[in-house]
C-alpha positions in Angstrom: 10.6 13.3 -6.2 7.6 11.5 -7.4 3.9 11.6 -6.7 3.9 8.1 -5.4 5.8 9.4 -2.3 2.5 11.1 -1.2 0.1 8.3 -2.0 -2.4 7.2 0.8 -1.3 9.8 3.3 2.1 8.3 3.7 4.1 11.6 3.6 1.6 13.2 6.0 2.0 10.4 8.5 5.8 10.5 8.3 5.8 14.3 8.6 3.7 14.2 11.7 5.9 11.6 13.3 9.1 13.4 12.4 7.8 16.6 13.9 7.4 18.5 10.7 4.7 21.2 10.3 3.6 19.9 6.9 4.3 17.1 4.4 7.5 17.8 2.4 9.2 16.7 -0.7 11.3 13.5 -0.2 14.7 13.4 -1.8 14.3 10.0 -3.3 11.5 7.3 -3.7 9.3 5.9 -1.0 7.8 2.4 -1.3 4.1 3.0 -1.3 2.7 -0.5 -0.9 3.6 -4.1 0.0 4.7 -6.1 -3.0 5.4 -9.8 -3.5 8.7 -9.2 -5.3 11.4 -6.6 -5.3 10.1 -3.0 -4.8 12.9 -1.8 -7.0 11.2 -3.4 -10.0 7.6 -2.8 -8.9 7.6 0.6 -7.2 10.8 2.2 -8.5 11.1 0.7 -12.0 10.2 3.9 -13.7 13.3 5.6 -12.2 16.2 3.2 -12.9 18.7 6.1 -12.4 17.8 6.9 -8.8 20.4 5.6 -6.4 22.7 4.4 -9.1 26.3 5.5 -9.6 26.8 9.1 -8.4 23.1 9.6 -7.8 22.7 9.9 -4.0 18.9 10.0 -3.8 17.6 7.3 -1.5 15.4 4.3 -2.3 13.4 4.1 0.8 11.9 0.6 1.3 9.9 -0.8 4.2 12.1 -3.7 5.1 15.1 -5.8 4.4 13.6 -8.9 5.9 10.8 -9.8 3.5 10.5 -13.4 2.1 9.8 -11.8 -1.3 13.2 -10.3 -2.1 16.7 -9.8 -0.9 18.5 -6.5 -1.0 21.7 -8.4 -1.6 20.4 -9.4 -5.0 19.8 -5.8 -6.2 22.3 -3.5 -7.9 21.0 -0.4 -6.2 21.3 0.3 -2.5 18.1 0.6 -0.5 17.4 2.1 2.9 14.8 0.4 5.1 12.7 2.7 7.3 9.6 0.6 8.1 6.1 1.1 6.6 4.3 4.5 7.3 1.5 2.4 8.8 3.7 1.4 11.6 4.6 5.0 12.4 0.8 5.8 12.4 0.2 3.0 14.9 2.7 4.7 17.2 1.0 8.0 16.8 -2.4 6.5 17.5 -1.1 4.7 20.6 -0.4 8.1 22.1 -4.1 8.7 22.4 -5.9 5.4 22.8 -9.6 5.3 21.7 -12.3 3.8 23.8 -12.5 0.0 23.1 -15.5 -1.1 21.0 -17.6 -3.8 22.6 -17.5 -7.3 21.2 -21.0 -6.9 19.9 -20.0 -3.8 17.9 -17.1 -5.4 16.2 -17.6 -6.9 12.8 -15.3 -8.6 10.3 -13.7 -6.3 7.8 -13.5 -7.7 4.3 -11.0 -6.1 1.9 -11.2 -7.7 -1.6 -8.4 -7.3 -4.0 -9.1 -4.2 -6.0 -8.7 -3.1 -9.6 -6.6 -0.1 -10.6 -7.1 2.6 -13.1 -5.0 0.7 -15.6 -5.5 -3.0 -14.6 -8.8 -4.9 -14.1 -9.3 -8.2 -12.2 -11.5 -11.2 -12.8 -13.3 -10.9 -9.5 -17.0 -11.7 -9.2 -18.4 -9.2 -6.6 -21.8 -11.0 -6.5 -20.2 -14.4 -5.8 -17.7 -12.9 -3.2 -20.6 -11.2 -1.4 -22.4 -14.4 -1.0 -19.3 -16.3 -0.1 -18.3 -14.1 2.8 -21.9 -13.6 4.0 -22.3 -17.4 4.4 -19.0 -17.8 6.3 -18.7 -14.5 8.2 -22.2 -13.1 8.3 -22.9 -9.4 7.4 -19.5 -7.6 7.4 -18.0 -4.3 6.7 -16.5 -4.3 3.1 -13.9 -1.8 2.3 -13.7 -1.2 -1.5 -11.0 0.7 -3.3 -12.1 3.9 -4.9 -11.6 2.4 -8.4 -14.0 -0.4 -7.6 -16.6 2.1 -6.6 -16.6 3.4 -10.2 -17.8 0.0 -11.5 -21.5 -0.3 -12.1 -23.2 -2.8 -9.8 -20.2 -3.5 -7.6 -21.5 -1.6 -4.5 -25.0 -3.0 -5.1 -23.6 -6.6 -5.3 -22.0 -6.3 -1.9 -25.0 -4.6 -0.3 -27.3 -7.4 -1.6 -25.3 -9.7 0.7 -26.2 -7.6 3.7 -22.7 -6.0 4.0 -21.9 -2.4 4.8 -19.9 -0.9 2.0 -17.2 1.7 3.0 -14.0 3.2 1.5 -10.8 4.7 2.9 -10.8 7.3 0.1 -8.6 7.5 -3.0 -4.9 7.3 -3.1 -4.5 11.1 -2.9 -6.6 11.5 0.2 -4.4 12.4 3.2 -6.8 10.6 5.5 -6.6 7.3 3.7 -4.2 5.7 6.0 -5.7 7.0 9.3 -9.2 5.8 8.1 -7.8 2.4 7.3 -6.0 2.1 10.6 -9.1 3.1 12.6 -11.2 0.6 10.6 -8.7 -2.2 11.2 -8.5 -1.6 14.9 -12.3 -1.5 15.3 -12.8 -4.8 13.4 -13.1 -8.3 14.9 -10.9 -9.7 12.1 -9.6 -8.7 8.6 -10.1 -11.0 5.6 -9.1 -10.7 2.0 -9.3 -13.0 -1.0 -5.6 -12.3 -1.9 -2.5 -11.5 0.2 -2.0 -7.8 0.0 -0.9 -4.8 2.1 -4.1 -4.7 4.3 -3.5 -8.2 5.6 -0.1 -7.3 6.8 -1.4 -4.1 8.3 -4.0 -5.9 10.4 -1.6 -8.6 11.7 0.9 -5.9 12.6 -1.8 -4.1 14.5 -2.7 -7.2 16.5 -5.9 -8.0 14.6 -6.6 -11.5 13.2 -5.9 -11.4 9.5 -6.1 -14.2 7.0 -6.5 -14.8 3.2 -9.3 -17.1 2.0 -12.0 -17.0 -0.7 -12.0 -17.1 -4.5 -8.6 -15.7 -5.5 -8.7 -13.3 -8.4 -6.1 -12.7 -11.1 -5.0 -9.3 -12.2 -5.1 -8.5 -15.9 -1.9 -9.7 -17.6 -0.7 -12.1 -14.9 -0.5 -15.9 -14.8 -1.7 -18.4 -12.2 1.9 -18.8 -11.0 1.6 -15.4 -9.3 -1.0 -16.8 -6.9 1.0 -20.0 -6.4 3.9 -17.9 -5.3 1.9 -16.1 -2.7 0.6 -19.2 -1.1 4.0 -20.9 -1.4 5.9 -18.1 0.3 3.3 -17.3 3.0 1.3 -20.4 3.7 0.6 -19.3 7.3 -1.9 -16.7 6.2 -3.8 -18.7 3.7 -6.4 -20.2 5.9 -9.8 -19.4 7.4 -8.1 -18.8 10.7 -4.5 -18.4 11.8 -3.1 -17.5 15.3 -1.6 -14.0 15.7 1.4 -15.7 17.4 2.3 -16.8 13.8 1.0 -14.0 11.7 2.2 -11.0 13.7 5.9 -11.8 13.5 5.5 -12.3 9.7 3.8 -8.9 9.4 6.6 -7.3 11.5 9.2 -8.7 9.1 7.3 -7.7 5.9 6.5 -4.2 7.1 9.9 -3.5 8.7 9.1 -3.1 12.5 12.8 -3.6 13.2 13.8 -0.8 10.9 11.6 2.0 12.5 13.4 5.2 13.2 13.1 7.9 15.8 11.7 11.3 14.7 15.1 13.0 14.2 16.6 10.1 12.3 13.5 9.7 10.2 13.6 13.4 9.2 17.3 13.1 8.3 16.8 10.0 6.1 13.9 11.7 4.3 16.0 14.7 3.6 14.1 16.9 6.0 17.0 18.1 8.2 17.0 21.4 6.3 14.2 23.9 6.0 14.2 23.8 2.2 14.1 20.7 -0.1 15.2 22.5 -3.3 16.5 19.5 -5.2 13.6 17.2 -4.2 11.0 19.9 -5.2 12.6 20.4 -8.6 12.6 16.7 -9.2 9.0 16.4 -8.1 7.6 19.2 -10.3 9.8 18.6 -13.4 12.4 15.9 -13.4 10.2 13.1 -12.1 7.3 13.5 -14.4 9.5 13.7 -17.5 11.6 10.6 -16.4 8.4 8.6 -15.8 6.8 9.5 -19.1 10.0 8.5 -21.0 10.2 5.2 -19.2 6.5 4.2 -19.6 6.4 5.3 -23.2 9.4 3.1 -24.0 11.9 5.9 -24.7 14.2 4.5 -22.1 14.5 1.1 -20.5 12.6 0.4 -17.3 14.3 -1.3 -14.4 14.1 -5.0 -15.0 15.9 -8.2 -14.2 15.1 -11.8 -14.9 14.4 -12.5 -11.2 12.2 -9.5 -10.6 10.1 -10.0 -13.8 9.6 -13.7 -13.0 8.4 -12.8 -9.5 6.3 -9.8 -10.5 2.5 -10.3 -10.4 2.0 -8.6 -13.7 4.6 -9.4 -16.3 6.5 -6.7 -18.2 5.4 -3.6 -16.1 3.1 -0.8 -17.3 2.2 -0.6 -20.9 2.3 2.6 -23.0 -1.4 2.2 -23.6 -2.0 2.2 -19.8 -0.1 5.5 -19.5 -2.0 7.1 -22.4 -5.4 6.2 -21.0 -4.8 8.3 -17.9 -1.8 10.6 -18.6 -2.8 13.2 -16.1 -2.9 10.8 -13.2 0.9 10.7 -13.3 1.4 14.5 -13.0 2.4 16.1 -9.8 0.0 18.0 -7.7 0.1 20.1 -4.5 1.4 18.2 -1.5 -1.3 16.9 0.8 -2.6 19.1 3.6 -1.6 18.6 7.2 -3.9 16.2 9.2 -3.8 14.9 12.7 -4.4 11.2 12.4 -5.6 11.1 16.0 -8.7 13.3 15.1 -12.0 11.6 15.2 -12.8 10.3 11.7 -14.9 7.6 10.0 -15.0 5.7 6.8 -16.1 7.2 3.5 -19.5 5.8 2.6 -20.6 5.7 -1.0 -24.1 7.1 -1.8 
């Protein structure tokens, strides 16, 4: 019912796994990234009416076993289904690729990225030198928003790194590219605990967090303290997979993964048409989001979720007005086969 359901190729991956011929509208909201607090406040806060009272649309979260939040503390029911990345790993396992030799594998560095509404205080030049000195020349995956910043790509290349990207959030190949890149790397490193770190650990690839930790515009230092306090196991130059993989399984929801038929049912894909979900996607959702972000109705918020959130207070009206068209619905992503041969996007 909202464009976020189709970010990063998630709906395409779920459609492929569920045996659907194409990505479809989802009758509810799908968590689109790992968060260090409640996804109801962070991912679903613009739609406080969904799943409340007589509204039977589902709030589809990745897990009920995260250290970050408890479903028992929420006033809306959530349905855990596991992260789309985990379903993608199952699809890729059906057709294993040839193993890369040890000499071909390089570290994959994924620094915390800016968004189209929030900047960070990262120093690309300093980070480039930091990781070169510790890891040697590496593959550095930058977010599409960082590629728009003058000098960012050059700063990483001056450190001898290869700069790549998985695409933008509307690219249906984003998740397959990321998975292939993770599986082909010797290890994954970030300067802040985020989704990619959990992905790598869940895939059986060494993943840790170290390096100068950035702040996101509008947040306090307590946000970083909370990350290191809740997940100290990953904040080190090295950590055994015997410790990190079980944590990733819990945060991504491995125990909640569904079979193809059950997944289709939960997503509302048991019927050939998704009339209500399509109507909400094209009309109801955009109107509801605009009203919430512009302050015409209250966003989902609780003392606990706001205190835990990385950026206090949620999106600002000015953020919305800077990029009003980025919130509008667009055609659903095309069908892709994640097992097809593909490579990173490489900036010119």
